[in-house]
C-alpha positions as CSV (number, residue, x, y, z in Angstrom):
1,X,25.0,-7.7,2.4
2,X,23.3,-8.6,-0.8
3,X,19.5,-8.6,-0.5
4,X,16.8,-9.6,-3.0
5,X,13.2,-8.3,-2.8
6,X,10.7,-10.5,-4.7
7,X,7.4,-8.8,-5.5
8,X,4.8,-9.1,-8.2
9,X,5.2,-5.5,-9.7
10,X,7.7,-2.7,-9.2
11,X,8.0,0.8,-10.5
12,X,8.2,4.4,-9.5
13,X,4.7,5.0,-11.0
14,X,3.1,2.2,-9.0
15,X,1.8,4.0,-5.9
16,X,-0.1,2.4,-3.1
17,X,-0.4,-1.2,-2.0
18,X,2.3,-3.7,-1.2
19,X,4.3,-2.8,-4.3
20,X,4.8,0.8,-3.1
21,X,5.5,-0.5,0.4
22,X,8.2,-2.8,-1.0
23,X,9.8,0.0,-3.0
24,X,10.0,2.3,0.1
25,X,11.8,-0.4,2.1
26,X,14.1,-1.4,-0.8
27,X,15.2,2.1,-1.4
28,X,16.0,2.7,2.3
29,X,17.9,-0.6,2.7
30,X,19.9,0.3,-0.5
31,X,21.7,3.0,1.4
32,X,23.7,0.4,3.4
33,X,23.2,-2.9,1.4
34,X,23.4,-4.1,-2.1
35,X,19.7,-4.4,-3.1
36,X,18.1,-6.0,-6.1
37,X,14.4,-6.4,-6.9
38,X,13.2,-9.5,-8.8
39,X,9.9,-8.8,-10.4
40,X,7.7,-9.2,-13.5
41,X,7.3,-7.0,-16.5
42,X,3.7,-6.2,-15.5
43,X,2.4,-2.8,-14.7
44,X,-1.3,-3.7,-14.5
45,X,-2.4,-6.1,-11.8
46,X,-5.7,-6.9,-13.5
47,X,-4.2,-8.5,-16.7
48,X,-0.5,-8.9,-15.8
49,X,0.4,-7.9,-19.3
50,X,4.1,-7.4,-20.0
51,X,4.5,-3.7,-20.3
52,X,7.9,-3.0,-18.9
53,X,10.9,-4.2,-20.9
54,X,12.6,-7.4,-19.8
55,X,16.0,-7.2,-18.3
56,X,17.9,-4.8,-15.9
57,X,16.7,-1.4,-14.8
58,X,17.9,1.1,-12.2
59,X,15.3,2.9,-10.1
60,X,16.4,5.3,-7.3
61,X,19.5,3.4,-6.4
62,X,18.0,-0.1,-6.7
63,X,18.8,-2.6,-9.4
64,X,15.6,-4.1,-10.8
65,X,15.5,-7.4,-12.7
66,X,12.3,-7.9,-14.7
67,X,11.1,-11.2,-16.1
68,X,8.3,-11.7,-18.7
69,X,5.0,-13.3,-17.5
70,X,4.1,-16.4,-19.4
71,X,0.4,-15.5,-19.7
72,X,-2.1,-12.7,-19.0
73,X,-5.1,-13.0,-16.8
74,X,-8.7,-13.4,-18.0
75,X,-10.3,-11.7,-15.0
76,X,-13.8,-12.9,-15.7
77,X,-12.8,-16.6,-16.0
78,X,-10.6,-16.2,-12.9
79,X,-13.5,-14.7,-10.8
80,X,-15.7,-17.6,-11.8
81,X,-13.1,-20.1,-10.9
82,X,-12.5,-18.3,-7.6
83,X,-16.2,-18.4,-6.8
84,X,-16.2,-22.2,-7.4
85,X,-13.0,-23.0,-5.4
86,X,-14.0,-20.9,-2.4
87,X,-17.3,-22.7,-2.1
88,X,-16.7,-26.3,-3.1
89,X,-14.5,-29.2,-2.1
90,X,-11.4,-29.3,-4.2
91,X,-7.9,-30.7,-4.5
92,X,-4.4,-29.1,-4.1
93,X,-4.0,-29.3,-7.9
94,X,-7.2,-27.2,-8.1
95,X,-5.6,-24.6,-5.8
96,X,-2.4,-24.6,-7.9
97,X,-4.5,-24.0,-11.0
98,X,-6.2,-21.2,-9.2
99,X,-2.8,-19.7,-8.3
100,X,-1.7,-19.9,-11.9
101,X,-4.9,-18.3,-13.2
102,X,-4.6,-15.5,-10.6
103,X,-1.1,-14.6,-11.9
104,X,1.3,-13.2,-12.3
105,X,2.6,-16.5,-13.7
106,X,6.3,-16.0,-14.3
107,X,8.3,-19.2,-14.6
108,X,11.4,-17.2,-15.7
109,X,11.5,-15.4,-12.4
110,X,11.2,-18.6,-10.5
111,X,14.0,-20.2,-12.7
112,X,16.3,-17.3,-12.0
113,X,15.7,-17.6,-8.2
114,X,16.3,-21.3,-8.4
115,X,19.7,-20.8,-10.0
116,X,20.9,-17.7,-8.1
117,X,19.4,-17.7,-4.7
118,X,22.7,-18.5,-3.0
119,X,24.1,-15.2,-4.3
120,X,21.9,-13.4,-1.8
121,X,22.2,-13.1,1.9
122,X,18.5,-12.5,2.3
123,X,15.4,-13.0,0.2
124,X,12.5,-10.7,1.2
125,X,9.1,-11.7,-0.2
126,X,6.4,-9.1,-0.3
127,X,2.7,-10.2,-0.1
128,X,1.6,-13.7,0.6
129,X,-1.0,-13.9,-2.2
130,X,0.8,-14.3,-5.5
131,X,2.7,-17.1,-7.2
132,X,6.2,-15.4,-7.0
133,X,5.9,-15.7,-3.2
134,X,4.2,-19.1,-2.9
135,X,6.7,-20.7,-5.3
136,X,9.7,-18.7,-4.3
137,X,9.6,-19.3,-0.6
138,X,10.0,-23.0,-1.2
139,X,13.4,-22.5,-2.9
140,X,15.4,-21.4,0.1
141,X,13.3,-21.0,3.2
142,X,16.4,-20.5,5.5
143,X,17.3,-17.2,3.7
144,X,13.7,-16.1,3.4
145,X,11.8,-13.3,5.1
146,X,8.1,-13.0,4.4
147,X,6.2,-9.6,4.6
148,X,2.6,-11.0,4.4
149,X,0.6,-7.8,4.0
150,X,-2.4,-10.1,4.8
151,X,-5.9,-9.7,5.9
152,X,-8.8,-12.1,6.3
153,X,-10.2,-12.9,2.9
154,X,-11.4,-16.1,1.2
155,X,-8.1,-16.8,-0.6
156,X,-6.0,-16.9,2.5
157,X,-7.9,-20.0,3.7
158,X,-6.7,-22.1,0.8
159,X,-4.5,-25.0,1.8
160,X,-1.5,-23.8,-0.3
161,X,-1.2,-20.8,2.1
162,X,-1.2,-23.0,5.2
163,X,1.9,-24.7,3.7
164,X,3.5,-21.4,2.7
165,X,3.2,-19.6,6.1
166,X,5.2,-22.5,7.7
167,X,8.2,-22.0,5.4
168,X,9.9,-18.6,6.0
169,X,12.7,-18.3,8.5
170,X,11.6,-14.8,9.5
171,X,8.4,-12.8,9.3
172,X,7.8,-9.0,9.2
173,X,4.2,-8.3,10.2
174,X,2.6,-4.9,9.4
175,X,0.5,-4.5,12.6
176,X,-0.4,-6.3,15.7
177,X,-3.9,-6.9,14.2
178,X,-2.4,-8.7,11.2
179,X,0.0,-10.6,13.5
180,X,-2.8,-11.8,15.8
181,X,-5.0,-12.9,12.9
182,X,-2.2,-14.8,11.1
183,X,-0.8,-16.5,14.2
184,X,-4.2,-17.7,15.4
185,X,-5.0,-19.0,11.9
186,X,-1.7,-20.6,10.8
187,X,1.3,-22.4,12.2
188,X,4.5,-20.5,11.8
189,X,7.9,-22.0,12.2
190,X,9.9,-18.8,11.8
191,X,12.9,-18.4,14.0
192,X,12.4,-14.6,14.2
193,X,9.5,-12.2,13.8
194,X,8.9,-8.5,14.2
195,X,5.9,-6.2,13.9
196,X,7.5,-3.7,11.5
197,X,5.1,-1.7,9.2
198,X,6.7,0.9,7.0
199,X,8.6,4.1,7.7
200,X,6.9,7.4,6.9
201,X,9.3,10.4,6.4
202,X,7.8,13.2,4.4
203,X,10.4,16.0,4.8
204,X,9.8,18.5,2.0
205,X,13.5,18.9,1.2
206,X,14.1,15.1,0.7
207,X,15.3,14.2,-2.8
208,X,15.7,10.6,-3.9
209,X,19.1,9.5,-5.3
210,X,18.1,9.1,-8.9
211,X,15.3,11.7,-8.9
212,X,15.9,15.0,-10.8
213,X,16.0,18.2,-8.9
214,X,12.5,19.7,-8.4
215,X,11.5,22.6,-10.5
216,X,11.5,26.1,-9.0
217,X,7.8,25.8,-8.0
218,X,8.7,26.3,-4.3
219,X,10.5,29.6,-5.1
220,X,7.5,30.8,-7.1
221,X,5.3,29.7,-4.1
222,X,7.4,31.8,-1.7
223,X,6.8,35.0,-3.8
224,X,3.0,34.6,-3.6
225,X,0.8,36.6,-1.3
226,X,0.3,35.1,2.2
227,X,-3.2,33.8,1.5
228,X,-1.9,31.8,-1.5
229,X,0.9,30.3,0.6
230,X,-1.4,28.6,3.1
231,X,-1.2,24.9,3.8
232,X,-2.1,23.0,0.7
233,X,-2.5,26.1,-1.4
234,X,-0.3,24.8,-4.3
235,X,-2.5,21.7,-4.8
236,X,-5.7,23.7,-4.4
237,X,-4.6,26.3,-6.9
238,X,-3.4,23.7,-9.5
239,X,-6.7,21.7,-9.3
240,X,-9.0,24.7,-8.8
241,X,-10.3,23.5,-5.5
242,X,-12.1,25.9,-3.2
243,X,-13.5,25.2,0.2
244,X,-13.4,22.0,2.2
245,X,-12.8,18.6,0.5
246,X,-12.4,14.9,1.4
247,X,-9.5,13.2,-0.3
248,X,-9.0,9.5,-1.3
249,X,-5.8,8.2,-2.8
250,X,-4.9,4.8,-4.3
251,X,-6.7,2.4,-6.6
252,X,-10.1,3.7,-7.4
253,X,-12.2,0.6,-7.5
254,X,-15.1,-1.0,-5.7
255,X,-12.8,-3.5,-3.9
256,X,-11.1,-0.5,-2.2
257,X,-14.5,0.7,-0.9
258,X,-14.7,3.6,-3.4
259,X,-18.2,2.7,-4.7
260,X,-19.5,2.7,-1.2
261,X,-17.6,5.9,-0.5
262,X,-19.3,7.7,-3.4
263,X,-22.7,6.4,-2.3
264,X,-22.2,7.7,1.2
265,X,-20.9,11.0,0.0
266,X,-23.8,11.4,-2.4
267,X,-26.1,11.1,0.7
268,X,-24.0,13.8,2.4
269,X,-24.6,16.1,-0.6
270,X,-28.3,15.3,-0.8
271,X,-28.5,16.5,2.8
272,X,-27.1,19.9,1.8
273,X,-23.4,19.3,2.5
274,X,-21.0,21.8,0.8
275,X,-17.7,19.9,0.8
276,X,-16.3,18.1,-2.3
277,X,-14.7,14.7,-2.8
278,X,-11.4,14.4,-4.6
279,X,-9.9,11.1,-5.7
280,X,-6.3,10.6,-6.9
281,X,-4.7,7.4,-8.3
282,X,-5.5,4.9,-10.9
283,X,-9.2,4.9,-12.0
284,X,-10.6,1.4,-12.3
285,X,-14.3,2.3,-12.1
286,X,-16.6,5.0,-13.5
287,X,-17.0,8.1,-11.4
288,X,-20.2,10.1,-11.4
289,X,-20.1,13.2,-13.6
290,X,-21.1,15.7,-10.9
291,X,-19.3,18.9,-10.0
292,X,-18.6,17.8,-6.4
293,X,-16.6,14.7,-7.4
294,X,-13.1,15.6,-8.8
295,X,-10.6,13.2,-10.3
296,X,-7.0,14.5,-9.8
297,X,-5.4,11.7,-11.7
298,X,-2.2,9.7,-11.0
299,X,0.1,12.2,-9.2
300,X,3.8,12.3,-8.6
301,X,4.9,11.5,-5.0
302,X,5.6,15.2,-4.5
303,X,2.1,16.2,-5.6
304,X,0.5,13.4,-3.6
305,X,2.0,14.9,-0.4
306,X,0.8,18.3,-1.4
307,X,-2.7,16.8,-1.9
308,X,-2.7,15.2,1.5
309,X,-1.7,18.5,3.1
310,X,-4.4,20.4,1.2
311,X,-7.3,18.0,2.2
312,X,-9.6,18.8,5.0
313,X,-10.0,15.1,5.7
314,X,-8.3,12.0,4.2
315,X,-10.8,9.2,3.8
316,X,-9.7,5.6,3.8
317,X,-12.7,3.5,2.7
318,X,-11.1,0.1,2.2
319,X,-12.6,-2.7,4.4
320,X,-9.4,-4.8,3.9
321,X,-6.1,-3.3,5.0
322,X,-2.9,-4.8,6.5
323,X,-1.3,-1.4,7.1
324,X,-2.6,1.5,4.9
325,X,0.2,3.9,3.8
326,X,-2.5,6.3,2.9
327,X,-3.6,6.7,6.5
328,X,0.0,6.9,7.8
329,X,1.0,9.5,5.2
330,X,-2.1,11.6,6.0
331,X,-1.2,11.5,9.7
332,X,2.4,12.4,9.0
333,X,1.4,15.6,7.3
334,X,-1.2,16.4,10.0
335,X,-4.4,15.7,8.2
336,X,-7.2,13.8,10.2
337,X,-8.4,10.5,8.7
338,X,-11.9,9.0,8.4
339,X,-11.7,5.2,8.1
340,X,-13.9,2.2,7.4
341,X,-14.5,0.5,10.7
342,X,-14.7,-2.9,9.0
343,X,-10.9,-2.8,8.8
344,X,-9.5,-3.7,12.2
345,X,-6.1,-2.3,11.2
346,X,-7.6,1.2,10.5
347,X,-9.6,1.2,13.7
348,X,-6.4,0.3,15.6
349,X,-4.6,3.3,13.9
350,X,-7.5,5.7,14.9
351,X,-7.7,4.4,18.5
352,X,-4.0,4.4,19.1
353,X,-3.3,7.7,17.5
354,X,-6.5,9.7,18.3
355,X,-6.0,11.2,14.9
356,X,-9.2,10.1,13.2
357,X,-12.7,8.7,13.3
358,X,-14.2,5.5,11.8
359,X,-17.6,4.6,10.5
360,X,-19.4,1.3,10.2
361,X,-22.4,2.4,8.1
362,X,-23.9,5.3,6.1
363,X,-25.3,7.2,9.1
364,X,-21.9,7.0,11.0
365,X,-20.1,8.3,7.8
366,X,-22.5,11.2,7.6
367,X,-22.1,12.2,11.3
368,X,-18.3,11.7,11.3
369,X,-18.0,13.8,8.1
370,X,-20.2,16.6,9.4
371,X,-18.4,16.7,12.8
372,X,-14.9,16.8,11.3
373,X,-15.8,19.5,8.8
374,X,-17.4,21.6,11.4
375,X,-14.8,21.5,14.1
376,X,-11.5,23.1,13.1
377,X,-10.0,22.8,16.6
378,X,-10.7,19.1,16.6
379,X,-9.0,18.7,13.2
380,X,-6.0,20.6,14.4
381,X,-5.7,18.5,17.5
382,X,-6.1,15.3,15.5
383,X,-3.4,16.5,13.1
384,X,-0.9,17.0,15.9
385,X,-1.8,13.6,17.4
386,X,-1.2,12.0,14.0
387,X,2.2,13.5,13.7
388,X,3.2,12.3,17.1
389,X,1.9,8.8,16.4
390,X,4.1,8.6,13.3
391,X,7.1,9.8,15.2
392,X,6.6,7.2,17.9
393,X,5.9,4.2,15.6
394,X,7.0,4.7,12.0
395,X,10.3,6.5,12.0
396,X,12.7,5.1,9.5
397,X,15.4,4.4,12.0
398,X,13.0,2.2,14.0
399,X,11.8,0.3,10.9
400,X,15.2,-0.3,9.4
401,X,16.6,-1.6,12.7
402,X,13.8,-4.2,12.8
403,X,14.7,-5.3,9.2
404,X,18.4,-5.5,10.3
405,X,17.4,-7.8,13.2
406,X,15.4,-10.1,10.9
407,X,18.2,-10.2,8.3
408,X,20.7,-11.0,11.0
409,X,18.6,-13.9,12.3
410,X,18.8,-15.8,9.0
411,X,20.7,-19.1,8.8
412,X,23.0,-18.7,5.8
């Protein structure tokens, strides 16, 4: 079958969020289907500036068609308009203006889909929020699968989304929490639905189709003394990390809970805590210049997994999550997680897996952190629980069979 994924950004260096989720699914389905991705030339989700070249690309076995955005985003003007539209009576035209200002605004992508949608057996739209999904779903609903990656936020209550959620022929929810929220908030007319999520398979010998062979670092690692070959030793050695540390990975910004995380961790240090905090990903906010906060930068997928293994605890501070690949990947490598209790999805992961703790305020963060750092046996037990949770719920064969059922349900 020929399948198109429609997503706002796409690239091997875009790690985290719905874009990363989309890429993982596209690459796996490409093993048995002809897969294309229709996306914009944007790399940065703040401005949507055209950074990738327009045209065809080939990334890890997947054909990528990029289209130029017609405009960039003025984030300050957009935030002001958002504040107005979320709190005042307005019209549908106002909402469409908001959608255009939010971006990415890419008429060329929509024109291509209008002309060529019948070439595809399935159109899989990732993320409810952006214009490529809102406009694209209206073109051929019968061939369309929506992966909402949604959570409760002001934007989702705009009328344009009430119309949109009624359109797709099939829906792939990330979790039962997301499904329950969406189905009690919106009317769906989909003929098929699945709670799918994303596969997590972190075998160290796995090499992607178009990825170069790794360097001989592993061979060098094998020749090191035993104490330098311990779990996570490569990452610790490379980044000069000693002792226990908490790790966060993803977009480093206030909206992901990072500002609050640093505030809470500062309180931990003021009380005499000895662990450090390491952050990896794209830095979109200032970090304090103190020795116990380390910025590891934007890492390759291989090094990201080494970091997750090396961490004493992986912290997931975001209050708004529809799945959290960071939490799933941490559990897959056997590292316990510490999560923001304001995210029902993260609480569900912790409760169902028994592989982590969750905090609702500063005091709970401090107590959970001290408990996990002090109890190695608990961490080991949680690590084993996390691996079992991933095997039960997020194996790739299970995930792909659900996508096959959704694709098979479409009326073409």
